[in-house]
mmCIF file of the N, C-alpha and C atoms, coordinates in Angstrom:
data_MODEL
# 
_entry.id   MODEL 
# 
loop_
_atom_site.group_PDB 
_atom_site.id 
_atom_site.type_symbol 
_atom_site.label_atom_id 
_atom_site.label_alt_id 
_atom_site.label_comp_id 
_atom_site.label_asym_id 
_atom_site.label_entity_id 
_atom_site.label_seq_id 
_atom_site.pdbx_PDB_ins_code 
_atom_site.Cartn_x 
_atom_site.Cartn_y 
_atom_site.Cartn_z 
_atom_site.occupancy 
_atom_site.B_iso_or_equiv 
_atom_site.pdbx_formal_charge 
_atom_site.auth_seq_id 
_atom_site.auth_comp_id 
_atom_site.auth_asym_id 
_atom_site.auth_atom_id 
_atom_site.pdbx_PDB_model_num 
ATOM 1   N N  . UNK A 1 1  ? 70.141 22.446 94.973  1.00 0.00 ? 1  UNK A N  1 
ATOM 2   C CA . UNK A 1 1  ? 70.064 22.962 96.336  1.00 0.00 ? 1  UNK A CA 1 
ATOM 3   C C  . UNK A 1 1  ? 69.871 21.807 97.310  1.00 0.00 ? 1  UNK A C  1 
ATOM 4   N N  . UNK A 1 2  ? 70.503 21.938 98.471  1.00 0.00 ? 2  UNK A N  1 
ATOM 5   C CA . UNK A 1 2  ? 70.256 20.926 99.484  1.00 0.00 ? 2  UNK A CA 1 
ATOM 6   C C  . UNK A 1 2  ? 68.945 21.283 100.204 1.00 0.00 ? 2  UNK A C  1 
ATOM 7   N N  . UNK A 1 3  ? 68.499 20.436 101.110 1.00 0.00 ? 3  UNK A N  1 
ATOM 8   C CA . UNK A 1 3  ? 67.183 20.643 101.729 1.00 0.00 ? 3  UNK A CA 1 
ATOM 9   C C  . UNK A 1 3  ? 67.121 21.926 102.550 1.00 0.00 ? 3  UNK A C  1 
ATOM 10  N N  . UNK A 1 4  ? 68.238 22.331 103.175 1.00 0.00 ? 4  UNK A N  1 
ATOM 11  C CA . UNK A 1 4  ? 68.247 23.567 103.962 1.00 0.00 ? 4  UNK A CA 1 
ATOM 12  C C  . UNK A 1 4  ? 68.171 24.801 103.061 1.00 0.00 ? 4  UNK A C  1 
ATOM 13  N N  . UNK A 1 5  ? 68.925 24.766 101.969 1.00 0.00 ? 5  UNK A N  1 
ATOM 14  C CA . UNK A 1 5  ? 68.873 25.873 101.020 1.00 0.00 ? 5  UNK A CA 1 
ATOM 15  C C  . UNK A 1 5  ? 67.482 26.005 100.420 1.00 0.00 ? 5  UNK A C  1 
ATOM 16  N N  . UNK A 1 6  ? 66.868 24.886 100.111 1.00 0.00 ? 6  UNK A N  1 
ATOM 17  C CA . UNK A 1 6  ? 65.521 24.900 99.543  1.00 0.00 ? 6  UNK A CA 1 
ATOM 18  C C  . UNK A 1 6  ? 64.520 25.472 100.543 1.00 0.00 ? 6  UNK A C  1 
ATOM 19  N N  . UNK A 1 7  ? 64.613 25.062 101.795 1.00 0.00 ? 7  UNK A N  1 
ATOM 20  C CA . UNK A 1 7  ? 63.712 25.596 102.819 1.00 0.00 ? 7  UNK A CA 1 
ATOM 21  C C  . UNK A 1 7  ? 63.911 27.098 102.996 1.00 0.00 ? 7  UNK A C  1 
ATOM 22  N N  . UNK A 1 8  ? 65.170 27.533 103.009 1.00 0.00 ? 8  UNK A N  1 
ATOM 23  C CA . UNK A 1 8  ? 65.456 28.954 103.159 1.00 0.00 ? 8  UNK A CA 1 
ATOM 24  C C  . UNK A 1 8  ? 64.920 29.732 101.970 1.00 0.00 ? 8  UNK A C  1 
ATOM 25  N N  . UNK A 1 9  ? 65.164 29.238 100.762 1.00 0.00 ? 9  UNK A N  1 
ATOM 26  C CA . UNK A 1 9  ? 64.681 29.907 99.556  1.00 0.00 ? 9  UNK A CA 1 
ATOM 27  C C  . UNK A 1 9  ? 63.167 30.038 99.578  1.00 0.00 ? 9  UNK A C  1 
ATOM 28  N N  . UNK A 1 10 ? 62.481 29.020 100.058 1.00 0.00 ? 10 UNK A N  1 
ATOM 29  C CA . UNK A 1 10 ? 61.017 29.058 100.116 1.00 0.00 ? 10 UNK A CA 1 
ATOM 30  C C  . UNK A 1 10 ? 60.499 30.061 101.139 1.00 0.00 ? 10 UNK A C  1 
ATOM 31  N N  . UNK A 1 11 ? 61.361 30.530 102.061 1.00 0.00 ? 11 UNK A N  1 
ATOM 32  C CA . UNK A 1 11 ? 60.957 31.514 103.055 1.00 0.00 ? 11 UNK A CA 1 
ATOM 33  C C  . UNK A 1 11 ? 61.285 32.953 102.660 1.00 0.00 ? 11 UNK A C  1 
ATOM 34  N N  . UNK A 1 12 ? 61.961 33.135 101.533 1.00 0.00 ? 12 UNK A N  1 
ATOM 35  C CA . UNK A 1 12 ? 62.234 34.490 101.068 1.00 0.00 ? 12 UNK A CA 1 
ATOM 36  C C  . UNK A 1 12 ? 60.954 35.098 100.515 1.00 0.00 ? 12 UNK A C  1 
ATOM 37  N N  . UNK A 1 13 ? 60.755 36.381 100.737 1.00 0.00 ? 13 UNK A N  1 
ATOM 38  C CA . UNK A 1 13 ? 59.564 37.023 100.172 1.00 0.00 ? 13 UNK A CA 1 
ATOM 39  C C  . UNK A 1 13 ? 59.613 37.026 98.644  1.00 0.00 ? 13 UNK A C  1 
ATOM 40  N N  . UNK A 1 14 ? 58.469 36.887 98.026  1.00 0.00 ? 14 UNK A N  1 
ATOM 41  C CA . UNK A 1 14 ? 58.397 36.885 96.557  1.00 0.00 ? 14 UNK A CA 1 
ATOM 42  C C  . UNK A 1 14 ? 58.882 38.222 95.996  1.00 0.00 ? 14 UNK A C  1 
ATOM 43  N N  . UNK A 1 15 ? 58.676 39.303 96.745  1.00 0.00 ? 15 UNK A N  1 
ATOM 44  C CA . UNK A 1 15 ? 59.139 40.613 96.278  1.00 0.00 ? 15 UNK A CA 1 
ATOM 45  C C  . UNK A 1 15 ? 60.660 40.626 96.120  1.00 0.00 ? 15 UNK A C  1 
ATOM 46  N N  . UNK A 1 16 ? 61.379 39.920 96.987  1.00 0.00 ? 16 UNK A N  1 
ATOM 47  C CA . UNK A 1 16 ? 62.837 39.835 96.878  1.00 0.00 ? 16 UNK A CA 1 
ATOM 48  C C  . UNK A 1 16 ? 63.229 39.079 95.619  1.00 0.00 ? 16 UNK A C  1 
ATOM 49  N N  . UNK A 1 17 ? 62.503 38.023 95.331  1.00 0.00 ? 17 UNK A N  1 
ATOM 50  C CA . UNK A 1 17 ? 62.780 37.243 94.116  1.00 0.00 ? 17 UNK A CA 1 
ATOM 51  C C  . UNK A 1 17 ? 62.535 38.093 92.864  1.00 0.00 ? 17 UNK A C  1 
ATOM 52  N N  . UNK A 1 18 ? 61.437 38.853 92.862  1.00 0.00 ? 18 UNK A N  1 
ATOM 53  C CA . UNK A 1 18 ? 61.123 39.703 91.716  1.00 0.00 ? 18 UNK A CA 1 
ATOM 54  C C  . UNK A 1 18 ? 62.167 40.806 91.545  1.00 0.00 ? 18 UNK A C  1 
ATOM 55  N N  . UNK A 1 19 ? 62.600 41.400 92.658  1.00 0.00 ? 19 UNK A N  1 
ATOM 56  C CA . UNK A 1 19 ? 63.631 42.429 92.604  1.00 0.00 ? 19 UNK A CA 1 
ATOM 57  C C  . UNK A 1 19 ? 64.928 41.844 92.059  1.00 0.00 ? 19 UNK A C  1 
ATOM 58  N N  . UNK A 1 20 ? 65.298 40.665 92.518  1.00 0.00 ? 20 UNK A N  1 
ATOM 59  C CA . UNK A 1 20 ? 66.511 40.001 92.028  1.00 0.00 ? 20 UNK A CA 1 
ATOM 60  C C  . UNK A 1 20 ? 66.447 39.809 90.518  1.00 0.00 ? 20 UNK A C  1 
ATOM 61  N N  . UNK A 1 21 ? 65.325 39.336 90.023  1.00 0.00 ? 21 UNK A N  1 
ATOM 62  C CA . UNK A 1 21 ? 65.184 39.105 88.582  1.00 0.00 ? 21 UNK A CA 1 
ATOM 63  C C  . UNK A 1 21 ? 65.319 40.406 87.801  1.00 0.00 ? 21 UNK A C  1 
ATOM 64  N N  . UNK A 1 22 ? 64.713 41.489 88.310  1.00 0.00 ? 22 UNK A N  1 
ATOM 65  C CA . UNK A 1 22 ? 64.818 42.785 87.628  1.00 0.00 ? 22 UNK A CA 1 
ATOM 66  C C  . UNK A 1 22 ? 66.247 43.318 87.665  1.00 0.00 ? 22 UNK A C  1 
ATOM 67  N N  . UNK A 1 23 ? 66.883 43.233 88.822  1.00 0.00 ? 23 UNK A N  1 
ATOM 68  C CA . UNK A 1 23 ? 68.235 43.776 89.003  1.00 0.00 ? 23 UNK A CA 1 
ATOM 69  C C  . UNK A 1 23 ? 69.276 43.018 88.192  1.00 0.00 ? 23 UNK A C  1 
ATOM 70  N N  . UNK A 1 24 ? 69.077 41.735 87.978  1.00 0.00 ? 24 UNK A N  1 
ATOM 71  C CA . UNK A 1 24 ? 70.107 40.926 87.325  1.00 0.00 ? 24 UNK A CA 1 
ATOM 72  C C  . UNK A 1 24 ? 69.835 40.650 85.852  1.00 0.00 ? 24 UNK A C  1 
ATOM 73  N N  . UNK A 1 25 ? 68.786 41.209 85.316  1.00 0.00 ? 25 UNK A N  1 
ATOM 74  C CA . UNK A 1 25 ? 68.486 40.983 83.907  1.00 0.00 ? 25 UNK A CA 1 
ATOM 75  C C  . UNK A 1 25 ? 69.631 41.511 83.055  1.00 0.00 ? 25 UNK A C  1 
ATOM 76  N N  . UNK A 1 26 ? 70.237 40.638 82.289  1.00 0.00 ? 26 UNK A N  1 
ATOM 77  C CA . UNK A 1 26 ? 71.332 41.015 81.412  1.00 0.00 ? 26 UNK A CA 1 
ATOM 78  C C  . UNK A 1 26 ? 72.680 41.159 82.107  1.00 0.00 ? 26 UNK A C  1 
ATOM 79  N N  . UNK A 1 27 ? 72.776 40.771 83.355  1.00 0.00 ? 27 UNK A N  1 
ATOM 80  C CA . UNK A 1 27 ? 74.028 40.882 84.117  1.00 0.00 ? 27 UNK A CA 1 
ATOM 81  C C  . UNK A 1 27 ? 74.913 39.656 83.913  1.00 0.00 ? 27 UNK A C  1 
ATOM 82  N N  . UNK A 1 28 ? 76.179 39.858 84.194  1.00 0.00 ? 28 UNK A N  1 
ATOM 83  C CA . UNK A 1 28 ? 77.117 38.736 84.159  1.00 0.00 ? 28 UNK A CA 1 
ATOM 84  C C  . UNK A 1 28 ? 76.883 37.850 85.379  1.00 0.00 ? 28 UNK A C  1 
ATOM 85  N N  . UNK A 1 29 ? 77.474 36.661 85.348  1.00 0.00 ? 29 UNK A N  1 
ATOM 86  C CA . UNK A 1 29 ? 77.300 35.725 86.474  1.00 0.00 ? 29 UNK A CA 1 
ATOM 87  C C  . UNK A 1 29 ? 77.915 36.285 87.752  1.00 0.00 ? 29 UNK A C  1 
ATOM 88  N N  . UNK A 1 30 ? 79.026 37.004 87.653  1.00 0.00 ? 30 UNK A N  1 
ATOM 89  C CA . UNK A 1 30 ? 79.635 37.589 88.858  1.00 0.00 ? 30 UNK A CA 1 
ATOM 90  C C  . UNK A 1 30 ? 78.742 38.681 89.444  1.00 0.00 ? 30 UNK A C  1 
ATOM 91  N N  . UNK A 1 31 ? 78.070 39.451 88.590  1.00 0.00 ? 31 UNK A N  1 
ATOM 92  C CA . UNK A 1 31 ? 77.125 40.452 89.090  1.00 0.00 ? 31 UNK A CA 1 
ATOM 93  C C  . UNK A 1 31 ? 75.930 39.784 89.755  1.00 0.00 ? 31 UNK A C  1 
ATOM 94  N N  . UNK A 1 32 ? 75.462 38.675 89.189  1.00 0.00 ? 32 UNK A N  1 
ATOM 95  C CA . UNK A 1 32 ? 74.344 37.946 89.783  1.00 0.00 ? 32 UNK A CA 1 
ATOM 96  C C  . UNK A 1 32 ? 74.725 37.394 91.153  1.00 0.00 ? 32 UNK A C  1 
ATOM 97  N N  . UNK A 1 33 ? 75.968 36.920 91.275  1.00 0.00 ? 33 UNK A N  1 
ATOM 98  C CA . UNK A 1 33 ? 76.433 36.412 92.562  1.00 0.00 ? 33 UNK A CA 1 
ATOM 99  C C  . UNK A 1 33 ? 76.442 37.536 93.598  1.00 0.00 ? 33 UNK A C  1 
ATOM 100 N N  . UNK A 1 34 ? 76.892 38.729 93.201  1.00 0.00 ? 34 UNK A N  1 
ATOM 101 C CA . UNK A 1 34 ? 76.877 39.885 94.096  1.00 0.00 ? 34 UNK A CA 1 
ATOM 102 C C  . UNK A 1 34 ? 75.459 40.176 94.576  1.00 0.00 ? 34 UNK A C  1 
ATOM 103 N N  . UNK A 1 35 ? 74.499 40.192 93.677  1.00 0.00 ? 35 UNK A N  1 
ATOM 104 C CA . UNK A 1 35 ? 73.113 40.479 94.054  1.00 0.00 ? 35 UNK A CA 1 
ATOM 105 C C  . UNK A 1 35 ? 72.531 39.386 94.947  1.00 0.00 ? 35 UNK A C  1 
ATOM 106 N N  . UNK A 1 36 ? 72.902 38.134 94.724  1.00 0.00 ? 36 UNK A N  1 
ATOM 107 C CA . UNK A 1 36 ? 72.435 37.050 95.597  1.00 0.00 ? 36 UNK A CA 1 
ATOM 108 C C  . UNK A 1 36 ? 72.969 37.236 97.009  1.00 0.00 ? 36 UNK A C  1 
ATOM 109 N N  . UNK A 1 37 ? 74.250 37.579 97.122  1.00 0.00 ? 37 UNK A N  1 
ATOM 110 C CA . UNK A 1 37 ? 74.838 37.826 98.438  1.00 0.00 ? 37 UNK A CA 1 
ATOM 111 C C  . UNK A 1 37 ? 74.195 39.036 99.111  1.00 0.00 ? 37 UNK A C  1 
ATOM 112 N N  . UNK A 1 38 ? 73.964 40.087 98.352  1.00 0.00 ? 38 UNK A N  1 
ATOM 113 C CA . UNK A 1 38 ? 73.322 41.285 98.886  1.00 0.00 ? 38 UNK A CA 1 
ATOM 114 C C  . UNK A 1 38 ? 71.915 40.970 99.373  1.00 0.00 ? 38 UNK A C  1 
ATOM 115 N N  . UNK A 1 39 ? 71.190 40.167 98.614  1.00 0.00 ? 39 UNK A N  1 
ATOM 116 C CA . UNK A 1 39 ? 69.838 39.785 98.995  1.00 0.00 ? 39 UNK A CA 1 
ATOM 117 C C  . UNK A 1 39 ? 69.856 38.980 100.292 1.00 0.00 ? 39 UNK A C  1 
ATOM 118 N N  . UNK A 1 40 ? 70.819 38.079 100.435 1.00 0.00 ? 40 UNK A N  1 
ATOM 119 C CA . UNK A 1 40 ? 70.923 37.279 101.652 1.00 0.00 ? 40 UNK A CA 1 
ATOM 120 C C  . UNK A 1 40 ? 71.249 38.159 102.853 1.00 0.00 ? 40 UNK A C  1 
ATOM 121 N N  . UNK A 1 41 ? 72.173 39.092 102.699 1.00 0.00 ? 41 UNK A N  1 
ATOM 122 C CA . UNK A 1 41 ? 72.532 39.997 103.794 1.00 0.00 ? 41 UNK A CA 1 
ATOM 123 C C  . UNK A 1 41 ? 71.342 40.870 104.177 1.00 0.00 ? 41 UNK A C  1 
ATOM 124 N N  . UNK A 1 42 ? 70.646 41.417 103.197 1.00 0.00 ? 42 UNK A N  1 
ATOM 125 C CA . UNK A 1 42 ? 69.463 42.238 103.481 1.00 0.00 ? 42 UNK A CA 1 
ATOM 126 C C  . UNK A 1 42 ? 68.403 41.437 104.218 1.00 0.00 ? 42 UNK A C  1 
ATOM 127 N N  . UNK A 1 43 ? 68.215 40.197 103.809 1.00 0.00 ? 43 UNK A N  1 
ATOM 128 C CA . UNK A 1 43 ? 67.223 39.333 104.442 1.00 0.00 ? 43 UNK A CA 1 
ATOM 129 C C  . UNK A 1 43 ? 67.559 39.109 105.911 1.00 0.00 ? 43 UNK A C  1 
ATOM 130 N N  . UNK A 1 44 ? 68.812 38.789 106.195 1.00 0.00 ? 44 UNK A N  1 
ATOM 131 C CA . UNK A 1 44 ? 69.234 38.530 107.574 1.00 0.00 ? 44 UNK A CA 1 
ATOM 132 C C  . UNK A 1 44 ? 69.176 39.810 108.403 1.00 0.00 ? 44 UNK A C  1 
ATOM 133 N N  . UNK A 1 45 ? 69.610 40.917 107.839 1.00 0.00 ? 45 UNK A N  1 
ATOM 134 C CA . UNK A 1 45 ? 69.620 42.186 108.584 1.00 0.00 ? 45 UNK A CA 1 
ATOM 135 C C  . UNK A 1 45 ? 68.219 42.644 108.983 1.00 0.00 ? 45 UNK A C  1 
ATOM 136 N N  . UNK A 1 46 ? 67.232 42.277 108.219 1.00 0.00 ? 46 UNK A N  1 
ATOM 137 C CA . UNK A 1 46 ? 65.863 42.708 108.508 1.00 0.00 ? 46 UNK A CA 1 
ATOM 138 C C  . UNK A 1 46 ? 65.103 41.756 109.421 1.00 0.00 ? 46 UNK A C  1 
ATOM 139 N N  . UNK A 1 47 ? 65.749 40.687 109.856 1.00 0.00 ? 47 UNK A N  1 
ATOM 140 C CA . UNK A 1 47 ? 65.084 39.727 110.742 1.00 0.00 ? 47 UNK A CA 1 
ATOM 141 C C  . UNK A 1 47 ? 64.962 40.272 112.164 1.00 0.00 ? 47 UNK A C  1 
ATOM 142 N N  . UNK A 1 48 ? 63.836 39.994 112.776 1.00 0.00 ? 48 UNK A N  1 
ATOM 143 C CA . UNK A 1 48 ? 63.715 40.209 114.213 1.00 0.00 ? 48 UNK A CA 1 
ATOM 144 C C  . UNK A 1 48 ? 64.234 38.952 114.900 1.00 0.00 ? 48 UNK A C  1 
ATOM 145 N N  . UNK A 1 49 ? 64.495 39.054 116.193 1.00 0.00 ? 49 UNK A N  1 
ATOM 146 C CA . UNK A 1 49 ? 64.959 37.876 116.930 1.00 0.00 ? 49 UNK A CA 1 
ATOM 147 C C  . UNK A 1 49 ? 63.943 36.745 116.856 1.00 0.00 ? 49 UNK A C  1 
ATOM 148 N N  . UNK A 1 50 ? 62.665 37.103 117.010 1.00 0.00 ? 50 UNK A N  1 
ATOM 149 C CA . UNK A 1 50 ? 61.614 36.089 116.974 1.00 0.00 ? 50 UNK A CA 1 
ATOM 150 C C  . UNK A 1 50 ? 61.517 35.409 115.622 1.00 0.00 ? 50 UNK A C  1 
ATOM 151 N N  . UNK A 1 51 ? 61.633 36.192 114.559 1.00 0.00 ? 51 UNK A N  1 
ATOM 152 C CA . UNK A 1 51 ? 61.559 35.614 113.225 1.00 0.00 ? 51 UNK A CA 1 
ATOM 153 C C  . UNK A 1 51 ? 62.770 34.728 112.956 1.00 0.00 ? 51 UNK A C  1 
ATOM 154 N N  . UNK A 1 52 ? 63.952 35.165 113.398 1.00 0.00 ? 52 UNK A N  1 
ATOM 155 C CA . UNK A 1 52 ? 65.163 34.355 113.216 1.00 0.00 ? 52 UNK A CA 1 
ATOM 156 C C  . UNK A 1 52 ? 65.016 33.001 113.919 1.00 0.00 ? 52 UNK A C  1 
ATOM 157 N N  . UNK A 1 53 ? 64.459 33.017 115.114 1.00 0.00 ? 53 UNK A N  1 
ATOM 158 C CA . UNK A 1 53 ? 64.232 31.764 115.858 1.00 0.00 ? 53 UNK A CA 1 
ATOM 159 C C  . UNK A 1 53 ? 63.242 30.873 115.111 1.00 0.00 ? 53 UNK A C  1 
ATOM 160 N N  . UNK A 1 54 ? 62.158 31.476 114.643 1.00 0.00 ? 54 UNK A N  1 
ATOM 161 C CA . UNK A 1 54 ? 61.140 30.718 113.901 1.00 0.00 ? 54 UNK A CA 1 
ATOM 162 C C  . UNK A 1 54 ? 61.732 30.116 112.623 1.00 0.00 ? 54 UNK A C  1 
ATOM 163 N N  . UNK A 1 55 ? 62.541 30.894 111.902 1.00 0.00 ? 55 UNK A N  1 
ATOM 164 C CA . UNK A 1 55 ? 63.168 30.393 110.684 1.00 0.00 ? 55 UNK A CA 1 
ATOM 165 C C  . UNK A 1 55 ? 64.142 29.272 111.004 1.00 0.00 ? 55 UNK A C  1 
ATOM 166 N N  . UNK A 1 56 ? 64.903 29.423 112.064 1.00 0.00 ? 56 UNK A N  1 
ATOM 167 C CA . UNK A 1 56 ? 65.823 28.351 112.489 1.00 0.00 ? 56 UNK A CA 1 
ATOM 168 C C  . UNK A 1 56 ? 65.044 27.072 112.751 1.00 0.00 ? 56 UNK A C  1 
ATOM 169 N N  . UNK A 1 57 ? 63.952 27.183 113.463 1.00 0.00 ? 57 UNK A N  1 
ATOM 170 C CA . UNK A 1 57 ? 63.142 25.996 113.764 1.00 0.00 ? 57 UNK A CA 1 
ATOM 171 C C  . UNK A 1 57 ? 62.582 25.384 112.478 1.00 0.00 ? 57 UNK A C  1 
ATOM 172 N N  . UNK A 1 58 ? 62.188 26.224 111.533 1.00 0.00 ? 58 UNK A N  1 
ATOM 173 C CA . UNK A 1 58 ? 61.665 25.730 110.255 1.00 0.00 ? 58 UNK A CA 1 
ATOM 174 C C  . UNK A 1 58 ? 62.749 24.992 109.475 1.00 0.00 ? 58 UNK A C  1 
ATOM 175 N N  . UNK A 1 59 ? 63.949 25.546 109.479 1.00 0.00 ? 59 UNK A N  1 
ATOM 176 C CA . UNK A 1 59 ? 65.032 24.948 108.687 1.00 0.00 ? 59 UNK A CA 1 
ATOM 177 C C  . UNK A 1 59 ? 65.574 23.660 109.291 1.00 0.00 ? 59 UNK A C  1 
ATOM 178 N N  . UNK A 1 60 ? 65.636 23.597 110.607 1.00 0.00 ? 60 UNK A N  1 
ATOM 179 C CA . UNK A 1 60 ? 66.353 22.496 111.233 1.00 0.00 ? 60 UNK A CA 1 
ATOM 180 C C  . UNK A 1 60 ? 65.469 21.522 112.011 1.00 0.00 ? 60 UNK A C  1 
ATOM 181 N N  . UNK A 1 61 ? 64.186 21.672 111.946 1.00 0.00 ? 61 UNK A N  1 
ATOM 182 C CA . UNK A 1 61 ? 63.275 20.716 112.618 1.00 0.00 ? 61 UNK A CA 1 
ATOM 183 C C  . UNK A 1 61 ? 62.427 19.983 111.612 1.00 0.00 ? 61 UNK A C  1 
# 
């Protein structure tokens, strides 16, 4: 992971990580990729404007 990906990953809730592990147990790599994309979309969709700004500042400052 590059530094931005690492910072973003560190800001994901642990519950999302646990859900990902449960959902992808025994899945193929293409299914895991689908769940990773779904998790990213869900994360962005649930952001407030203020949180998005704060995360941007965390990632790029």
